[in-house]
ZALO-299259 format. One line per field, with one value per atom (N, C-alpha, C): residue number from 1; residue in three letters; atom name; x, y, z. Coordinates in nm, 4 decimals. Example, Ala and Ser with C-alpha at 12.3 -4.5 7.8 and 13.67 -1.06 7.14 Angstrom:
resi <- 1,1,1,2,2,2;
resn <- ALA,ALA,ALA,SER,SER,SER;
name <- N,CA,C,N,CA,C;
px <- 1.3190,1.2300,1.3200,1.2850,1.3670,1.2900;
py <- -0.5690,-0.4500,-0.3300,-0.2250,-0.1060,0.0030;
pz <- 0.7800,0.7800,0.7800,0.7080,0.7140,0.7870;
//
This chain:
resi <- 1,1,1,2,2,2,3,3,3,4,4,4,5,5,5,6,6,6,7,7,7,8,8,8,9,9,9,10,10,10,11,11,11,12,12,12,13,13,13,14,14,14,15,15,15,16,16,16,17,17,17,18,18,18,19,19,19,20,20,20,21,21,21,22,22,22,23,23,23,24,24,24,25,25,25,26,26,26,27,27,27,28,28,28,29,29,29,30,30,30,31,31,31,32,32,32,33,33,33,34,34,34,35,35,35,36,36,36,37,37,37,38,38,38,39,39,39,40,40,40,41,41,41,42,42,42,43,43,43,44,44,44,45,45,45,46,46,46,47,47,47,48,48,48,49,49,49,50,50,50,51,51,51,52,52,52,53,53,53,54,54,54,55,55,55,56,56,56,57,57,57,58,58,58,59,59,59,60,60,60,61,61,61,62,62,62,63,63,63,64,64,64,65,65,65,66,66,66,67,67,67,68,68,68,69,69,69,70,70,70,71,71,71,72,72,72,73,73,73,74,74,74,75,75,75,76,76,76,77,77,77,78,78,78,79,79,79,80,80,80,81,81,81,82,82,82,83,83,83;
resn <- MET,MET,MET,ASN,ASN,ASN,VAL,VAL,VAL,LEU,LEU,LEU,ASP,ASP,ASP,LEU,LEU,LEU,LEU,LEU,LEU,SER,SER,SER,GLN,GLN,GLN,LEU,LEU,LEU,ARG,ARG,ARG,GLN,GLN,GLN,ALA,ALA,ALA,LYS,LYS,LYS,ILE,ILE,ILE,GLN,GLN,GLN,VAL,VAL,VAL,ALA,ALA,ALA,LEU,LEU,LEU,GLU,GLU,GLU,GLY,GLY,GLY,GLU,GLU,GLU,LYS,LYS,LYS,LEU,LEU,LEU,LYS,LYS,LYS,ILE,ILE,ILE,LYS,LYS,LYS,ALA,ALA,ALA,PRO,PRO,PRO,GLN,GLN,GLN,GLY,GLY,GLY,ALA,ALA,ALA,LEU,LEU,LEU,THR,THR,THR,ALA,ALA,ALA,GLU,GLU,GLU,LEU,LEU,LEU,LYS,LYS,LYS,ASN,ASN,ASN,SER,SER,SER,LEU,LEU,LEU,LYS,LYS,LYS,GLU,GLU,GLU,HIS,HIS,HIS,LYS,LYS,LYS,GLN,GLN,GLN,GLU,GLU,GLU,ILE,ILE,ILE,ILE,ILE,ILE,GLU,GLU,GLU,PHE,PHE,PHE,LEU,LEU,LEU,GLN,GLN,GLN,GLU,GLU,GLU,SER,SER,SER,GLN,GLN,GLN,LYS,LYS,LYS,PRO,PRO,PRO,THR,THR,THR,ALA,ALA,ALA,ASP,ASP,ASP,VAL,VAL,VAL,PRO,PRO,PRO,THR,THR,THR,ILE,ILE,ILE,LYS,LYS,LYS,PRO,PRO,PRO,ILE,ILE,ILE,ASN,ASN,ASN,ARG,ARG,ARG,SER,SER,SER,GLY,GLY,GLY,GLU,GLU,GLU,LEU,LEU,LEU,PRO,PRO,PRO,LEU,LEU,LEU,SER,SER,SER,TYR,TYR,TYR,THR,THR,THR,GLN,GLN,GLN,LYS,LYS,LYS,ALA,ALA,ALA,VAL,VAL,VAL;
name <- N,CA,C,N,CA,C,N,CA,C,N,CA,C,N,CA,C,N,CA,C,N,CA,C,N,CA,C,N,CA,C,N,CA,C,N,CA,C,N,CA,C,N,CA,C,N,CA,C,N,CA,C,N,CA,C,N,CA,C,N,CA,C,N,CA,C,N,CA,C,N,CA,C,N,CA,C,N,CA,C,N,CA,C,N,CA,C,N,CA,C,N,CA,C,N,CA,C,N,CA,C,N,CA,C,N,CA,C,N,CA,C,N,CA,C,N,CA,C,N,CA,C,N,CA,C,N,CA,C,N,CA,C,N,CA,C,N,CA,C,N,CA,C,N,CA,C,N,CA,C,N,CA,C,N,CA,C,N,CA,C,N,CA,C,N,CA,C,N,CA,C,N,CA,C,N,CA,C,N,CA,C,N,CA,C,N,CA,C,N,CA,C,N,CA,C,N,CA,C,N,CA,C,N,CA,C,N,CA,C,N,CA,C,N,CA,C,N,CA,C,N,CA,C,N,CA,C,N,CA,C,N,CA,C,N,CA,C,N,CA,C,N,CA,C,N,CA,C,N,CA,C,N,CA,C,N,CA,C,N,CA,C,N,CA,C,N,CA,C,N,CA,C,N,CA,C,N,CA,C,N,CA,C,N,CA,C,N,CA,C;
px <- 1.8825,1.7506,1.6270,1.5182,1.4213,1.3283,1.2881,1.1771,1.0650,1.0171,0.9186,1.0140,1.1179,1.1984,1.2484,1.2715,1.3423,1.1928,1.0788,0.9622,0.9508,0.9041,0.8860,0.9715,1.1174,1.2117,1.2052,1.1368,1.1107,0.9718,0.8690,0.7783,0.7753,0.8661,0.8890,0.9808,1.0266,1.1059,1.0540,0.9064,0.8352,0.8685,0.9109,0.9721,0.8382,0.7906,0.7125,0.7579,0.7225,0.7798,0.6348,0.6084,0.5122,0.5483,0.4736,0.5023,0.4476,0.5131,0.4533,0.4909,0.4192,0.4625,0.5080,0.6326,0.7348,0.8551,0.8289,0.9565,0.9091,0.9962,1.0120,1.0287,0.9265,0.9191,0.9294,1.0369,1.0367,1.0174,0.9267,0.9259,0.9740,1.0599,1.1125,1.1613,1.1217,1.1455,1.3135,1.3389,1.4570,1.5554,1.6890,1.7581,1.7164,1.5826,1.5517,1.6373,1.6417,1.7331,1.8312,1.9013,2.0366,2.0975,2.2108,2.3369,2.3045,2.2632,2.2596,2.1264,2.0061,1.8769,1.9042,1.9625,1.9812,2.0415,2.1441,2.1968,2.1306,2.0859,1.9650,1.8344,1.7920,1.6979,1.7528,1.9040,1.9194,1.9577,2.0179,2.0269,1.8754,1.7445,1.6223,1.5264,1.6260,1.5090,1.4049,1.4499,1.3750,1.2899,1.3327,1.2444,1.1289,1.1321,1.0184,0.9523,0.9776,0.9197,0.8229,0.8600,0.8013,0.6748,0.7493,0.6666,0.5036,0.5453,0.4585,0.3380,0.4011,0.3031,0.2393,0.2797,0.2292,0.0406,0.1183,0.0360,-0.0616,-0.0609,-0.2062,-0.2780,-0.1843,-0.3230,-0.4497,-0.5336,-0.6438,-0.6578,-0.6974,-0.7277,-0.8520,-0.7914,-0.9449,-1.0323,-0.9523,-1.0194,-1.0921,-1.0535,-1.1566,-1.3535,-1.4226,-1.5638,-1.6235,-1.6993,-1.7513,-1.8679,-1.8880,-2.0030,-2.1238,-2.2180,-2.3305,-2.4398,-2.5134,-2.5827,-2.7279,-2.7879,-2.9191,-3.0412,-3.1228,-3.2534,-3.3003,-3.3123,-3.3041,-3.4590,-3.5600,-3.6732,-3.7491,-3.7017,-3.8120,-3.6955,-3.7276,-3.6333,-3.5560,-3.4607,-3.2871,-3.2885,-3.2214,-3.1978,-3.1117,-3.1090,-3.0191,-2.8709,-2.7663,-2.6656,-2.6670,-2.5706,-2.6042,-2.5871,-2.4937,-2.5209,-2.6318,-2.7012,-2.8219,-2.9606,-2.9206,-3.0309,-3.0225,-2.9066,-2.8727,-2.8931,-2.9075,-2.9372,-3.0727;
py <- -0.8221,-0.7533,-0.7265,-0.7567,-0.7705,-0.6461,-0.6207,-0.4888,-0.4646,-0.5493,-0.5845,-0.5818,-0.6168,-0.6365,-0.4722,-0.4313,-0.2715,-0.1926,-0.1923,-0.1156,-0.1545,-0.2686,-0.2556,-0.1971,-0.2086,-0.1434,0.0207,0.0789,0.2088,0.2515,0.1736,0.1868,0.1595,0.1209,0.1229,0.2437,0.2840,0.3922,0.5276,0.4848,0.6077,0.6934,0.6130,0.6774,0.6561,0.7638,0.7461,0.7171,0.6400,0.6520,0.6466,0.7392,0.7377,0.7463,0.7248,0.7576,0.9144,0.9648,1.0645,1.0855,1.0579,1.0240,0.8835,0.9136,0.8291,0.8171,0.9046,0.9512,0.9063,0.8622,0.8061,0.9578,0.9484,1.0477,0.9972,1.0208,0.9797,1.1214,1.0801,1.1781,1.0991,1.1757,1.0880,1.2150,1.1362,1.2327,1.2911,1.3767,1.4099,1.2749,1.2601,1.1677,0.9935,1.0168,0.8615,0.7689,0.8797,0.8199,0.8303,0.7003,0.6492,0.6494,0.6579,0.6473,0.4652,0.3787,0.2422,0.2374,0.2768,0.2938,0.3991,0.5056,0.5732,0.4739,0.4183,0.3340,0.1996,0.1720,0.0848,0.1390,0.2696,0.2938,0.3114,0.3654,0.4089,0.2644,0.1573,0.0212,-0.0453,-0.0512,-0.0956,0.0244,0.1100,0.2378,0.2143,0.1139,0.1120,-0.0102,-0.1241,-0.2196,-0.1767,-0.0848,-0.0065,0.0889,0.1381,0.2145,0.0960,0.0031,-0.1235,-0.1765,-0.2128,-0.2311,-0.1771,-0.0625,0.0531,0.0776,0.0953,0.0373,-0.0586,-0.1259,-0.2744,-0.2690,-0.2516,-0.2326,-0.1280,-0.0477,0.0530,0.0041,-0.0896,-0.1370,-0.2002,-0.1814,-0.2390,-0.4300,-0.4716,-0.6441,-0.6662,-0.7567,-0.8168,-0.9091,-0.9856,-1.0702,-1.0267,-0.9008,-0.8555,-0.8460,-0.9162,-0.8970,-0.7328,-0.6687,-0.5756,-0.5797,-0.5040,-0.4993,-0.4376,-0.4795,-0.4435,-0.3958,-0.2979,-0.2069,-0.3166,-0.2979,-0.3829,-0.3143,-0.3897,-0.2869,-0.2625,-0.1428,-0.0863,-0.0213,-0.0714,-0.0647,-0.1081,-0.2262,-0.3402,-0.3882,-0.4462,-0.5006,-0.5841,-0.5823,-0.6081,-0.7419,-0.8391,-0.9464,-0.9081,-0.9431,-0.9503,-1.0253,-0.9922,-1.0535,-1.1509,-1.2426,-1.3406,-1.2902,-1.1741,-1.1019,-1.0427,-0.9930,-0.8987,-1.0580,-1.1204,-1.2644,-1.2754,-1.2746,-1.3607,-1.2273,-1.1094,-1.0306,-1.0200;
pz <- 0.0266,0.0569,-0.0228,-0.0212,-0.1316,-0.1092,-0.2040,-0.2083,-0.1236,-0.0710,0.0408,0.1934,0.1837,0.3115,0.3248,0.2065,0.2440,0.2627,0.2091,0.2000,0.3218,0.4237,0.5417,0.6559,0.6340,0.7126,0.7009,0.5612,0.5476,0.6390,0.6300,0.7205,0.8674,0.9025,1.0439,1.1239,1.0021,1.0516,0.9750,0.9934,0.9609,0.8244,0.7401,0.6067,0.5272,0.4180,0.3436,0.2027,0.1112,-0.0278,-0.1231,-0.1929,-0.2990,-0.4304,-0.5303,-0.6741,-0.7057,-0.7675,-0.8676,-1.0194,-1.0909,-1.2345,-1.1797,-1.2847,-1.2734,-1.1700,-1.1025,-1.0234,-0.8388,-0.7770,-0.6581,-0.5817,-0.4631,-0.3772,-0.2313,-0.1571,-0.0059,0.0418,0.2014,0.3037,0.4039,0.5150,0.6278,0.7221,0.8529,0.9683,0.9544,1.0331,1.0480,1.1247,1.0345,1.0839,1.0752,1.0192,1.0060,0.8596,0.7944,0.6527,0.6767,0.7046,0.7175,0.6143,0.6369,0.5072,0.4533,0.5304,0.4763,0.4163,0.4836,0.3810,0.2930,0.2649,0.1753,0.0182,0.0706,-0.0369,-0.0863,0.0174,-0.0382,-0.1423,-0.0708,-0.2071,-0.3469,-0.3618,-0.5282,-0.5580,-0.4584,-0.5138,-0.5928,-0.5264,-0.5352,-0.6196,-0.6478,-0.7155,-0.8317,-0.8710,-1.0183,-0.9998,-0.8767,-0.8414,-0.7878,-0.6557,-0.5852,-0.6695,-0.8058,-0.8766,-0.9648,-1.0221,-1.0626,-0.9676,-0.8372,-0.7120,-0.7135,-0.7014,-0.6824,-0.7798,-0.9360,-1.0193,-1.0342,-0.9809,-1.0133,-0.9148,-0.7800,-0.6851,-0.6976,-0.7850,-0.8022,-0.9161,-1.0176,-1.1045,-1.0161,-1.1353,-1.0627,-1.0637,-1.0053,-1.0047,-1.1102,-1.2022,-1.2633,-1.1838,-1.0660,-0.9843,-0.8811,-0.8300,-0.7237,-0.7711,-0.7668,-0.7730,-0.7563,-0.8247,-0.8024,-0.7083,-0.6193,-0.4904,-0.6099,-0.5749,-0.6366,-0.5333,-0.5595,-0.4719,-0.4735,-0.3258,-0.3419,-0.3390,-0.3310,-0.3330,-0.1904,-0.1335,0.0243,0.0485,-0.0533,-0.0321,0.0921,0.0895,0.1440,0.3008,0.3699,0.5004,0.4262,0.4990,0.4749,0.5764,0.5609,0.6287,0.7258,0.8458,0.9767,0.9589,1.0091,1.0411,1.1415,1.1615,1.2503,1.3837,1.4010,1.5124,1.5375,1.4693,1.4669,1.5469,1.4926,1.4817,1.6640,1.6707,1.8262,1.9300,1.9443,2.0216,2.0439;
//
């Protein structure tokens, strides 16, 4: 099982996984965290931490949204024109 599959399985079970500093925090409804899931978490703990750390990094590929001047008339969207 890879990290994405494990995180997907946890999400379906309504188990929340988060990072607090360097520590992995798990919040689960009572009875949702089975022995199998606990073992998978222990086995993949470092991979999950690395995945979550990487997902929190800002990406340089995302362009910055720049504000436009709102003092004049704004162009209508396609839907607004059609109405």
